[in-house]
PDB file with SEQRES, HELIX, SHEET and CRYST1 records, atoms N, CA, C and O in Angstrom:
SEQRES   1 A   73  MET ALA ILE SER LYS THR THR THR PHE GLU THR ALA ILE          
SEQRES   2 A   73  GLY LYS LEU ASN THR VAL ILE GLU ARG LEU GLU SER GLY          
SEQRES   3 A   73  GLU GLU SER LEU ASP ALA SER LEU LYS LEU PHE GLU GLU          
SEQRES   4 A   73  GLY THR ALA LEU ALA ALA TYR CYS TYR GLN LYS LEU ASN          
SEQRES   5 A   73  ALA ALA GLU GLN LYS ILE LYS GLU LEU THR LEU GLU GLU          
SEQRES   6 A   73  ASP SER GLY GLU GLU ALA GLU ASP                              
HELIX    1 AA1 PHE A    9  SER A   25  1                                  17    
HELIX    2 AA2 LEU A   30  GLU A   72  1                                  43    
CRYST1    1.000    1.000    1.000  90.00  90.00  90.00 P 1           1          
ATOM      1  N   MET A   1     -14.397  -2.238   5.660  1.00  0.00           N  
ATOM      2  CA  MET A   1     -15.833  -2.108   5.477  1.00  0.00           C  
ATOM      3  C   MET A   1     -16.127  -0.794   4.760  1.00  0.00           C  
ATOM      4  O   MET A   1     -15.680   0.271   5.186  1.00  0.00           O  
ATOM      5  N   ALA A   2     -16.862  -0.878   3.699  1.00  0.00           N  
ATOM      6  CA  ALA A   2     -17.260   0.322   2.965  1.00  0.00           C  
ATOM      7  C   ALA A   2     -18.573   0.845   3.543  1.00  0.00           C  
ATOM      8  O   ALA A   2     -19.528   0.095   3.746  1.00  0.00           O  
ATOM      9  N   ILE A   3     -18.592   2.130   3.797  1.00  0.00           N  
ATOM     10  CA  ILE A   3     -19.793   2.759   4.340  1.00  0.00           C  
ATOM     11  C   ILE A   3     -20.418   3.582   3.235  1.00  0.00           C  
ATOM     12  O   ILE A   3     -19.752   4.408   2.609  1.00  0.00           O  
ATOM     13  N   SER A   4     -21.683   3.359   2.999  1.00  0.00           N  
ATOM     14  CA  SER A   4     -22.402   4.071   1.949  1.00  0.00           C  
ATOM     15  C   SER A   4     -22.450   5.558   2.257  1.00  0.00           C  
ATOM     16  O   SER A   4     -22.606   5.961   3.409  1.00  0.00           O  
ATOM     17  N   LYS A   5     -22.314   6.367   1.220  1.00  0.00           N  
ATOM     18  CA  LYS A   5     -22.392   7.821   1.404  1.00  0.00           C  
ATOM     19  C   LYS A   5     -23.790   8.252   1.837  1.00  0.00           C  
ATOM     20  O   LYS A   5     -23.970   9.366   2.328  1.00  0.00           O  
ATOM     21  N   THR A   6     -24.774   7.383   1.659  1.00  0.00           N  
ATOM     22  CA  THR A   6     -26.136   7.718   2.070  1.00  0.00           C  
ATOM     23  C   THR A   6     -26.400   7.350   3.536  1.00  0.00           C  
ATOM     24  O   THR A   6     -27.473   7.642   4.065  1.00  0.00           O  
ATOM     25  N   THR A   7     -25.426   6.713   4.186  1.00  0.00           N  
ATOM     26  CA  THR A   7     -25.576   6.358   5.594  1.00  0.00           C  
ATOM     27  C   THR A   7     -25.607   7.632   6.431  1.00  0.00           C  
ATOM     28  O   THR A   7     -24.741   8.496   6.295  1.00  0.00           O  
ATOM     29  N   THR A   8     -26.600   7.739   7.285  1.00  0.00           N  
ATOM     30  CA  THR A   8     -26.698   8.924   8.137  1.00  0.00           C  
ATOM     31  C   THR A   8     -25.757   8.785   9.334  1.00  0.00           C  
ATOM     32  O   THR A   8     -25.324   7.688   9.688  1.00  0.00           O  
ATOM     33  N   PHE A   9     -25.462   9.912   9.932  1.00  0.00           N  
ATOM     34  CA  PHE A   9     -24.639   9.928  11.143  1.00  0.00           C  
ATOM     35  C   PHE A   9     -25.288   9.076  12.230  1.00  0.00           C  
ATOM     36  O   PHE A   9     -24.618   8.295  12.907  1.00  0.00           O  
ATOM     37  N   GLU A  10     -26.595   9.237  12.386  1.00  0.00           N  
ATOM     38  CA  GLU A  10     -27.321   8.507  13.432  1.00  0.00           C  
ATOM     39  C   GLU A  10     -27.259   6.996  13.213  1.00  0.00           C  
ATOM     40  O   GLU A  10     -27.108   6.233  14.167  1.00  0.00           O  
ATOM     41  N   THR A  11     -27.375   6.567  11.956  1.00  0.00           N  
ATOM     42  CA  THR A  11     -27.284   5.141  11.643  1.00  0.00           C  
ATOM     43  C   THR A  11     -25.889   4.618  11.956  1.00  0.00           C  
ATOM     44  O   THR A  11     -25.736   3.542  12.535  1.00  0.00           O  
ATOM     45  N   ALA A  12     -24.876   5.382  11.572  1.00  0.00           N  
ATOM     46  CA  ALA A  12     -23.495   4.969  11.816  1.00  0.00           C  
ATOM     47  C   ALA A  12     -23.201   4.873  13.308  1.00  0.00           C  
ATOM     48  O   ALA A  12     -22.531   3.939  13.749  1.00  0.00           O  
ATOM     49  N   ILE A  13     -23.697   5.828  14.086  1.00  0.00           N  
ATOM     50  CA  ILE A  13     -23.501   5.790  15.542  1.00  0.00           C  
ATOM     51  C   ILE A  13     -24.189   4.562  16.131  1.00  0.00           C  
ATOM     52  O   ILE A  13     -23.634   3.900  17.008  1.00  0.00           O  
ATOM     53  N   GLY A  14     -25.389   4.257  15.657  1.00  0.00           N  
ATOM     54  CA  GLY A  14     -26.102   3.075  16.134  1.00  0.00           C  
ATOM     55  C   GLY A  14     -25.330   1.799  15.847  1.00  0.00           C  
ATOM     56  O   GLY A  14     -25.217   0.924  16.706  1.00  0.00           O  
ATOM     57  N   LYS A  15     -24.798   1.696  14.633  1.00  0.00           N  
ATOM     58  CA  LYS A  15     -24.002   0.518  14.269  1.00  0.00           C  
ATOM     59  C   LYS A  15     -22.733   0.446  15.114  1.00  0.00           C  
ATOM     60  O   LYS A  15     -22.326  -0.632  15.548  1.00  0.00           O  
ATOM     61  N   LEU A  16     -22.112   1.601  15.342  1.00  0.00           N  
ATOM     62  CA  LEU A  16     -20.894   1.640  16.157  1.00  0.00           C  
ATOM     63  C   LEU A  16     -21.193   1.178  17.581  1.00  0.00           C  
ATOM     64  O   LEU A  16     -20.407   0.430  18.162  1.00  0.00           O  
ATOM     65  N   ASN A  17     -22.304   1.606  18.144  1.00  0.00           N  
ATOM     66  CA  ASN A  17     -22.689   1.158  19.490  1.00  0.00           C  
ATOM     67  C   ASN A  17     -22.900  -0.348  19.533  1.00  0.00           C  
ATOM     68  O   ASN A  17     -22.525  -1.003  20.505  1.00  0.00           O  
ATOM     69  N   THR A  18     -23.501  -0.901  18.482  1.00  0.00           N  
ATOM     70  CA  THR A  18     -23.709  -2.348  18.410  1.00  0.00           C  
ATOM     71  C   THR A  18     -22.373  -3.079  18.364  1.00  0.00           C  
ATOM     72  O   THR A  18     -22.185  -4.088  19.045  1.00  0.00           O  
ATOM     73  N   VAL A  19     -21.450  -2.568  17.562  1.00  0.00           N  
ATOM     74  CA  VAL A  19     -20.117  -3.168  17.462  1.00  0.00           C  
ATOM     75  C   VAL A  19     -19.436  -3.145  18.828  1.00  0.00           C  
ATOM     76  O   VAL A  19     -18.853  -4.142  19.252  1.00  0.00           O  
ATOM     77  N   ILE A  20     -19.509  -2.018  19.505  1.00  0.00           N  
ATOM     78  CA  ILE A  20     -18.884  -1.887  20.827  1.00  0.00           C  
ATOM     79  C   ILE A  20     -19.481  -2.892  21.808  1.00  0.00           C  
ATOM     80  O   ILE A  20     -18.749  -3.551  22.547  1.00  0.00           O  
ATOM     81  N   GLU A  21     -20.795  -3.008  21.816  1.00  0.00           N  
ATOM     82  CA  GLU A  21     -21.459  -3.961  22.716  1.00  0.00           C  
ATOM     83  C   GLU A  21     -21.004  -5.389  22.438  1.00  0.00           C  
ATOM     84  O   GLU A  21     -20.745  -6.157  23.365  1.00  0.00           O  
ATOM     85  N   ARG A  22     -20.910  -5.739  21.159  1.00  0.00           N  
ATOM     86  CA  ARG A  22     -20.485  -7.098  20.806  1.00  0.00           C  
ATOM     87  C   ARG A  22     -19.040  -7.352  21.223  1.00  0.00           C  
ATOM     88  O   ARG A  22     -18.711  -8.433  21.710  1.00  0.00           O  
ATOM     89  N   LEU A  23     -18.179  -6.356  21.031  1.00  0.00           N  
ATOM     90  CA  LEU A  23     -16.784  -6.526  21.435  1.00  0.00           C  
ATOM     91  C   LEU A  23     -16.658  -6.620  22.950  1.00  0.00           C  
ATOM     92  O   LEU A  23     -15.885  -7.430  23.462  1.00  0.00           O  
ATOM     93  N   GLU A  24     -17.411  -5.797  23.665  1.00  0.00           N  
ATOM     94  CA  GLU A  24     -17.339  -5.802  25.127  1.00  0.00           C  
ATOM     95  C   GLU A  24     -17.929  -7.068  25.740  1.00  0.00           C  
ATOM     96  O   GLU A  24     -17.591  -7.429  26.868  1.00  0.00           O  
ATOM     97  N   SER A  25     -18.805  -7.739  25.007  1.00  0.00           N  
ATOM     98  CA  SER A  25     -19.421  -8.956  25.540  1.00  0.00           C  
ATOM     99  C   SER A  25     -18.400 -10.072  25.720  1.00  0.00           C  
ATOM    100  O   SER A  25     -18.566 -10.941  26.576  1.00  0.00           O  
ATOM    101  N   GLY A  26     -17.344 -10.046  24.909  1.00  0.00           N  
ATOM    102  CA  GLY A  26     -16.323 -11.087  25.002  1.00  0.00           C  
ATOM    103  C   GLY A  26     -16.750 -12.420  24.432  1.00  0.00           C  
ATOM    104  O   GLY A  26     -16.035 -13.411  24.586  1.00  0.00           O  
ATOM    105  N   GLU A  27     -17.892 -12.472  23.781  1.00  0.00           N  
ATOM    106  CA  GLU A  27     -18.416 -13.729  23.259  1.00  0.00           C  
ATOM    107  C   GLU A  27     -17.974 -14.022  21.827  1.00  0.00           C  
ATOM    108  O   GLU A  27     -18.217 -15.118  21.323  1.00  0.00           O  
ATOM    109  N   GLU A  28     -17.335 -13.068  21.169  1.00  0.00           N  
ATOM    110  CA  GLU A  28     -16.928 -13.241  19.778  1.00  0.00           C  
ATOM    111  C   GLU A  28     -15.580 -13.953  19.701  1.00  0.00           C  
ATOM    112  O   GLU A  28     -14.750 -13.834  20.601  1.00  0.00           O  
ATOM    113  N   SER A  29     -15.378 -14.689  18.619  1.00  0.00           N  
ATOM    114  CA  SER A  29     -14.083 -15.320  18.386  1.00  0.00           C  
ATOM    115  C   SER A  29     -13.050 -14.246  18.059  1.00  0.00           C  
ATOM    116  O   SER A  29     -13.399 -13.088  17.833  1.00  0.00           O  
ATOM    117  N   LEU A  30     -11.791 -14.633  18.037  1.00  0.00           N  
ATOM    118  CA  LEU A  30     -10.735 -13.684  17.719  1.00  0.00           C  
ATOM    119  C   LEU A  30     -10.930 -13.110  16.320  1.00  0.00           C  
ATOM    120  O   LEU A  30     -10.828 -11.899  16.124  1.00  0.00           O  
ATOM    121  N   ASP A  31     -11.210 -13.979  15.344  1.00  0.00           N  
ATOM    122  CA  ASP A  31     -11.411 -13.507  13.968  1.00  0.00           C  
ATOM    123  C   ASP A  31     -12.610 -12.566  13.870  1.00  0.00           C  
ATOM    124  O   ASP A  31     -12.538 -11.528  13.213  1.00  0.00           O  
ATOM    125  N   ALA A  32     -13.699 -12.930  14.520  1.00  0.00           N  
ATOM    126  CA  ALA A  32     -14.890 -12.078  14.497  1.00  0.00           C  
ATOM    127  C   ALA A  32     -14.607 -10.751  15.193  1.00  0.00           C  
ATOM    128  O   ALA A  32     -15.065  -9.700  14.746  1.00  0.00           O  
ATOM    129  N   SER A  33     -13.856 -10.803  16.284  1.00  0.00           N  
ATOM    130  CA  SER A  33     -13.509  -9.576  17.005  1.00  0.00           C  
ATOM    131  C   SER A  33     -12.663  -8.651  16.143  1.00  0.00           C  
ATOM    132  O   SER A  33     -12.852  -7.435  16.165  1.00  0.00           O  
ATOM    133  N   LEU A  34     -11.737  -9.215  15.389  1.00  0.00           N  
ATOM    134  CA  LEU A  34     -10.908  -8.397  14.501  1.00  0.00           C  
ATOM    135  C   LEU A  34     -11.744  -7.736  13.417  1.00  0.00           C  
ATOM    136  O   LEU A  34     -11.534  -6.569  13.087  1.00  0.00           O  
ATOM    137  N   LYS A  35     -12.688  -8.482  12.867  1.00  0.00           N  
ATOM    138  CA  LYS A  35     -13.576  -7.911  11.848  1.00  0.00           C  
ATOM    139  C   LYS A  35     -14.450  -6.813  12.451  1.00  0.00           C  
ATOM    140  O   LYS A  35     -14.668  -5.771  11.832  1.00  0.00           O  
ATOM    141  N   LEU A  36     -14.944  -7.052  13.651  1.00  0.00           N  
ATOM    142  CA  LEU A  36     -15.753  -6.040  14.328  1.00  0.00           C  
ATOM    143  C   LEU A  36     -14.926  -4.794  14.635  1.00  0.00           C  
ATOM    144  O   LEU A  36     -15.403  -3.669  14.484  1.00  0.00           O  
ATOM    145  N   PHE A  37     -13.687  -5.004  15.066  1.00  0.00           N  
ATOM    146  CA  PHE A  37     -12.813  -3.871  15.351  1.00  0.00           C  
ATOM    147  C   PHE A  37     -12.572  -3.053  14.089  1.00  0.00           C  
ATOM    148  O   PHE A  37     -12.594  -1.823  14.124  1.00  0.00           O  
ATOM    149  N   GLU A  38     -12.342  -3.737  12.980  1.00  0.00           N  
ATOM    150  CA  GLU A  38     -12.144  -3.049  11.703  1.00  0.00           C  
ATOM    151  C   GLU A  38     -13.395  -2.254  11.319  1.00  0.00           C  
ATOM    152  O   GLU A  38     -13.304  -1.105  10.887  1.00  0.00           O  
ATOM    153  N   GLU A  39     -14.550  -2.875  11.481  1.00  0.00           N  
ATOM    154  CA  GLU A  39     -15.811  -2.196  11.181  1.00  0.00           C  
ATOM    155  C   GLU A  39     -16.004  -0.985  12.094  1.00  0.00           C  
ATOM    156  O   GLU A  39     -16.406   0.086  11.640  1.00  0.00           O  
ATOM    157  N   GLY A  40     -15.716  -1.161  13.370  1.00  0.00           N  
ATOM    158  CA  GLY A  40     -15.859  -0.072  14.322  1.00  0.00           C  
ATOM    159  C   GLY A  40     -14.932   1.092  14.014  1.00  0.00           C  
ATOM    160  O   GLY A  40     -15.315   2.255  14.144  1.00  0.00           O  
ATOM    161  N   THR A  41     -13.717   0.774  13.607  1.00  0.00           N  
ATOM    162  CA  THR A  41     -12.762   1.821  13.245  1.00  0.00           C  
ATOM    163  C   THR A  41     -13.263   2.615  12.048  1.00  0.00           C  
ATOM    164  O   THR A  41     -13.165   3.842  12.032  1.00  0.00           O  
ATOM    165  N   ALA A  42     -13.797   1.927  11.052  1.00  0.00           N  
ATOM    166  CA  ALA A  42     -14.335   2.600   9.864  1.00  0.00           C  
ATOM    167  C   ALA A  42     -15.544   3.458  10.229  1.00  0.00           C  
ATOM    168  O   ALA A  42     -15.680   4.581   9.744  1.00  0.00           O  
ATOM    169  N   LEU A  43     -16.407   2.937  11.071  1.00  0.00           N  
ATOM    170  CA  LEU A  43     -17.586   3.700  11.498  1.00  0.00           C  
ATOM    171  C   LEU A  43     -17.186   4.937  12.300  1.00  0.00           C  
ATOM    172  O   LEU A  43     -17.754   6.013  12.115  1.00  0.00           O  
ATOM    173  N   ALA A  44     -16.213   4.778  13.185  1.00  0.00           N  
ATOM    174  CA  ALA A  44     -15.754   5.916  13.985  1.00  0.00           C  
ATOM    175  C   ALA A  44     -15.151   6.993  13.090  1.00  0.00           C  
ATOM    176  O   ALA A  44     -15.396   8.182  13.298  1.00  0.00           O  
ATOM    177  N   ALA A  45     -14.371   6.587  12.102  1.00  0.00           N  
ATOM    178  CA  ALA A  45     -13.770   7.553  11.174  1.00  0.00           C  
ATOM    179  C   ALA A  45     -14.851   8.270  10.373  1.00  0.00           C  
ATOM    180  O   ALA A  45     -14.764   9.476  10.145  1.00  0.00           O  
ATOM    181  N   TYR A  46     -15.861   7.531   9.951  1.00  0.00           N  
ATOM    182  CA  TYR A  46     -16.976   8.120   9.195  1.00  0.00           C  
ATOM    183  C   TYR A  46     -17.716   9.148  10.055  1.00  0.00           C  
ATOM    184  O   TYR A  46     -18.022  10.247   9.592  1.00  0.00           O  
ATOM    185  N   CYS A  47     -17.998   8.790  11.294  1.00  0.00           N  
ATOM    186  CA  CYS A  47     -18.705   9.705  12.202  1.00  0.00           C  
ATOM    187  C   CYS A  47     -17.861  10.943  12.481  1.00  0.00           C  
ATOM    188  O   CYS A  47     -18.384  12.056  12.525  1.00  0.00           O  
ATOM    189  N   TYR A  48     -16.572  10.755  12.666  1.00  0.00           N  
ATOM    190  CA  TYR A  48     -15.667  11.875  12.906  1.00  0.00           C  
ATOM    191  C   TYR A  48     -15.681  12.830  11.718  1.00  0.00           C  
ATOM    192  O   TYR A  48     -15.708  14.048  11.891  1.00  0.00           O  
ATOM    193  N   GLN A  49     -15.663  12.266  10.509  1.00  0.00           N  
ATOM    194  CA  GLN A  49     -15.693  13.090   9.294  1.00  0.00           C  
ATOM    195  C   GLN A  49     -17.004  13.866   9.208  1.00  0.00           C  
ATOM    196  O   GLN A  49     -17.009  15.048   8.863  1.00  0.00           O  
ATOM    197  N   LYS A  50     -18.111  13.203   9.520  1.00  0.00           N  
ATOM    198  CA  LYS A  50     -19.417  13.865   9.488  1.00  0.00           C  
ATOM    199  C   LYS A  50     -19.477  15.008  10.511  1.00  0.00           C  
ATOM    200  O   LYS A  50     -19.999  16.083  10.215  1.00  0.00           O  
ATOM    201  N   LEU A  51     -18.948  14.773  11.699  1.00  0.00           N  
ATOM    202  CA  LEU A  51     -18.937  15.814  12.726  1.00  0.00           C  
ATOM    203  C   LEU A  51     -18.064  16.995  12.310  1.00  0.00           C  
ATOM    204  O   LEU A  51     -18.432  18.151  12.518  1.00  0.00           O  
ATOM    205  N   ASN A  52     -16.915  16.700  11.726  1.00  0.00           N  
ATOM    206  CA  ASN A  52     -16.042  17.777  11.251  1.00  0.00           C  
ATOM    207  C   ASN A  52     -16.718  18.597  10.166  1.00  0.00           C  
ATOM    208  O   ASN A  52     -16.604  19.823  10.154  1.00  0.00           O  
ATOM    209  N   ALA A  53     -17.424  17.933   9.252  1.00  0.00           N  
ATOM    210  CA  ALA A  53     -18.132  18.642   8.183  1.00  0.00           C  
ATOM    211  C   ALA A  53     -19.233  19.527   8.769  1.00  0.00           C  
ATOM    212  O   ALA A  53     -19.428  20.657   8.320  1.00  0.00           O  
ATOM    213  N   ALA A  54     -19.944  19.020   9.760  1.00  0.00           N  
ATOM    214  CA  ALA A  54     -21.004  19.807  10.398  1.00  0.00           C  
ATOM    215  C   ALA A  54     -20.411  21.005  11.132  1.00  0.00           C  
ATOM    216  O   ALA A  54     -20.954  22.108  11.068  1.00  0.00           O  
ATOM    217  N   GLU A  55     -19.307  20.792  11.821  1.00  0.00           N  
ATOM    218  CA  GLU A  55     -18.650  21.885  12.535  1.00  0.00           C  
ATOM    219  C   GLU A  55     -18.189  22.970  11.556  1.00  0.00           C  
ATOM    220  O   GLU A  55     -18.347  24.161  11.824  1.00  0.00           O  
ATOM    221  N   GLN A  56     -17.626  22.553  10.434  1.00  0.00           N  
ATOM    222  CA  GLN A  56     -17.175  23.512   9.426  1.00  0.00           C  
ATOM    223  C   GLN A  56     -18.351  24.316   8.876  1.00  0.00           C  
ATOM    224  O   GLN A  56     -18.247  25.528   8.688  1.00  0.00           O  
ATOM    225  N   LYS A  57     -19.462  23.640   8.621  1.00  0.00           N  
ATOM    226  CA  LYS A  57     -20.655  24.316   8.105  1.00  0.00           C  
ATOM    227  C   LYS A  57     -21.164  25.348   9.115  1.00  0.00           C  
ATOM    228  O   LYS A  57     -21.546  26.456   8.738  1.00  0.00           O  
ATOM    229  N   ILE A  58     -21.167  24.983  10.383  1.00  0.00           N  
ATOM    230  CA  ILE A  58     -21.614  25.904  11.428  1.00  0.00           C  
ATOM    231  C   ILE A  58     -20.700  27.126  11.479  1.00  0.00           C  
ATOM    232  O   ILE A  58     -21.175  28.254  11.609  1.00  0.00           O  
ATOM    233  N   LYS A  59     -19.391  26.903  11.376  1.00  0.00           N  
ATOM    234  CA  LYS A  59     -18.448  28.023  11.373  1.00  0.00           C  
ATOM    235  C   LYS A  59     -18.709  28.943  10.187  1.00  0.00           C  
ATOM    236  O   LYS A  59     -18.707  30.165  10.335  1.00  0.00           O  
ATOM    237  N   GLU A  60     -18.933  28.362   9.012  1.00  0.00           N  
ATOM    238  CA  GLU A  60     -19.210  29.159   7.818  1.00  0.00           C  
ATOM    239  C   GLU A  60     -20.487  29.985   7.991  1.00  0.00           C  
ATOM    240  O   GLU A  60     -20.517  31.173   7.668  1.00  0.00           O  
ATOM    241  N   LEU A  61     -21.528  29.352   8.498  1.00  0.00           N  
ATOM    242  CA  LEU A  61     -22.790  30.060   8.697  1.00  0.00           C  
ATOM    243  C   LEU A  61     -22.655  31.168   9.735  1.00  0.00           C  
ATOM    244  O   LEU A  61     -23.228  32.247   9.581  1.00  0.00           O  
ATOM    245  N   THR A  62     -21.903  30.898  10.780  1.00  0.00           N  
ATOM    246  CA  THR A  62     -21.683  31.898  11.818  1.00  0.00           C  
ATOM    247  C   THR A  62     -20.910  33.089  11.263  1.00  0.00           C  
ATOM    248  O   THR A  62     -21.233  34.237  11.567  1.00  0.00           O  
ATOM    249  N   LEU A  63     -19.898  32.819  10.455  1.00  0.00           N  
ATOM    250  CA  LEU A  63     -19.130  33.907   9.844  1.00  0.00           C  
ATOM    251  C   LEU A  63     -19.998  34.736   8.911  1.00  0.00           C  
ATOM    252  O   LEU A  63     -19.915  35.964   8.899  1.00  0.00           O  
ATOM    253  N   GLU A  64     -20.837  34.054   8.124  1.00  0.00           N  
ATOM    254  CA  GLU A  64     -21.745  34.766   7.221  1.00  0.00           C  
ATOM    255  C   GLU A  64     -22.704  35.650   8.018  1.00  0.00           C  
ATOM    256  O   GLU A  64     -22.959  36.797   7.650  1.00  0.00           O  
ATOM    257  N   GLU A  65     -23.226  35.104   9.105  1.00  0.00           N  
ATOM    258  CA  GLU A  65     -24.162  35.855   9.945  1.00  0.00           C  
ATOM    259  C   GLU A  65     -23.464  37.056  10.576  1.00  0.00           C  
ATOM    260  O   GLU A  65     -24.010  38.159  10.596  1.00  0.00           O  
ATOM    261  N   ASP A  66     -22.255  36.835  11.090  1.00  0.00           N  
ATOM    262  CA  ASP A  66     -21.502  37.928  11.713  1.00  0.00           C  
ATOM    263  C   ASP A  66     -21.171  39.025  10.706  1.00  0.00           C  
ATOM    264  O   ASP A  66     -21.301  40.208  11.020  1.00  0.00           O  
ATOM    265  N   SER A  67     -20.752  38.654   9.521  1.00  0.00           N  
ATOM    266  CA  SER A  67     -20.406  39.668   8.520  1.00  0.00           C  
ATOM    267  C   SER A  67     -21.658  40.377   8.018  1.00  0.00           C  
ATOM    268  O   SER A  67     -21.584  41.545   7.637  1.00  0.00           O  
ATOM    269  N   GLY A  68     -22.789  39.714   8.007  1.00  0.00           N  
ATOM    270  CA  GLY A  68     -24.049  40.339   7.618  1.00  0.00           C  
ATOM    271  C   GLY A  68     -24.496  41.373   8.628  1.00  0.00           C  
ATOM    272  O   GLY A  68     -25.020  42.423   8.255  1.00  0.00           O  
ATOM    273  N   GLU A  69     -24.293  41.085   9.910  1.00  0.00           N  
ATOM    274  CA  GLU A  69     -24.654  42.032  10.964  1.00  0.00           C  
ATOM    275  C   GLU A  69     -23.759  43.259  10.915  1.00  0.00           C  
ATOM    276  O   GLU A  69     -24.232  44.374  11.137  1.00  0.00           O  
ATOM    277  N   GLU A  70     -22.480  43.077  10.631  1.00  0.00           N  
ATOM    278  CA  GLU A  70     -21.553  44.199  10.548  1.00  0.00           C  
ATOM    279  C   GLU A  70     -21.908  45.111   9.383  1.00  0.00           C  
ATOM    280  O   GLU A  70     -21.765  46.331   9.474  1.00  0.00           O  
ATOM    281  N   ALA A  71     -22.372  44.520   8.290  1.00  0.00           N  
ATOM    282  CA  ALA A  71     -22.721  45.311   7.111  1.00  0.00           C  
ATOM    283  C   ALA A  71     -23.945  46.183   7.379  1.00  0.00           C  
ATOM    284  O   ALA A  71     -24.085  47.263   6.804  1.00  0.00           O  
ATOM    285  N   GLU A  72     -24.831  45.706   8.259  1.00  0.00           N  
ATOM    286  CA  GLU A  72     -26.048  46.451   8.568  1.00  0.00           C  
ATOM    287  C   GLU A  72     -25.772  47.639   9.472  1.00  0.00           C  
ATOM    288  O   GLU A  72     -26.526  48.611   9.449  1.00  0.00           O  
ATOM    289  N   ASP A  73     -24.702  47.588  10.274  1.00  0.00           N  
ATOM    290  CA  ASP A  73     -24.395  48.677  11.222  1.00  0.00           C  
ATOM    291  C   ASP A  73     -24.025  49.955  10.549  1.00  0.00           C  
ATOM    292  O   ASP A  73     -23.744  50.948  11.220  1.00  0.00           O  
TER     293      ASP A  73                                                      
END                                                                             
């Protein structure tokens, strides 16, 4: 499943929750379950990447802030 680069983290999490609910219901066929599992795996990877990018940005901003405070001392 291809995930659009314009998909927000919140949208992806919502879709992932829907996939999980459908898989946990046990009402899907084997083929449908495999497709859902594949979709869920892609969504989870996308969300993980988004979280890692956000964490990296926070680290960068924190370092910039810390080095700015040291320069003022």
